[in-house]
C-alpha positions in Angstrom: 1.4 -48.1 0.5 1.0 -44.7 1.5 2.2 -44.9 5.2 5.1 -42.4 6.2 4.8 -40.6 3.1 4.3 -36.9 4.4 7.0 -34.9 2.7 7.9 -33.7 6.2 5.4 -31.4 6.5 3.3 -31.9 9.4 -0.8 -31.6 9.3 -0.4 -28.3 11.6 2.1 -26.7 9.2 0.1 -27.5 6.4 -1.6 -24.1 5.8 -2.9 -22.7 2.7 -0.4 -20.2 0.7 -2.9 -17.4 1.3 -3.4 -18.2 4.9 0.3 -17.4 5.6 -0.2 -13.8 4.4 -3.4 -13.0 5.8 -2.0 -10.9 8.6 -0.1 -8.7 6.2 -3.4 -8.3 4.0 -5.3 -6.8 6.9 -2.4 -4.6 7.9 -2.3 -3.2 4.6 -6.1 -3.0 4.5 -6.0 -1.0 7.7 -3.4 1.4 6.7 -5.2 2.0 3.4 -8.5 2.9 5.2 -6.3 5.4 7.8 -4.9 6.9 4.8 -8.6 7.1 3.1 -10.2 8.7 6.0 -7.1 11.3 6.8 -7.3 12.2 3.1 -10.9 12.6 3.0 -10.9 14.8 6.3 -8.1 17.1 5.2 -9.5 17.2 1.5 -12.7 18.4 2.8 -11.4 20.9 5.3 -9.0 22.4 2.8 -11.1 22.1 -0.2 -8.3 20.0 -1.9 -9.8 18.5 -5.1 -6.3 16.6 -5.4 -6.5 15.2 -2.0 -10.2 14.3 -2.5 -9.6 12.5 -5.8 -6.4 10.8 -4.3 -8.8 9.3 -1.4 -11.0 7.9 -4.2 -7.9 6.2 -5.7 -6.9 5.0 -2.2 -10.3 3.7 -1.7 -10.5 1.7 -4.9 -7.1 0.3 -3.9 -8.5 -0.8 -0.5 -11.7 -2.0 -2.2 -9.4 -4.3 -4.7 -7.3 -5.8 -1.6 -10.6 -7.0 0.4 
């Protein structure tokens, strides 16, 4: 009864919805980590409380994506 009933999608193309966006997710995490490290280094070297507090915000964003 179910022969030839594939809806036009091959088994090789049938990946999960999250699997299609995994590369973009890791790029976003990497950019967030670069931003975090840069803000911490510059914030500590210039004693900028604004940069240090923003780096904590970026850290929570990165933590939420992983």
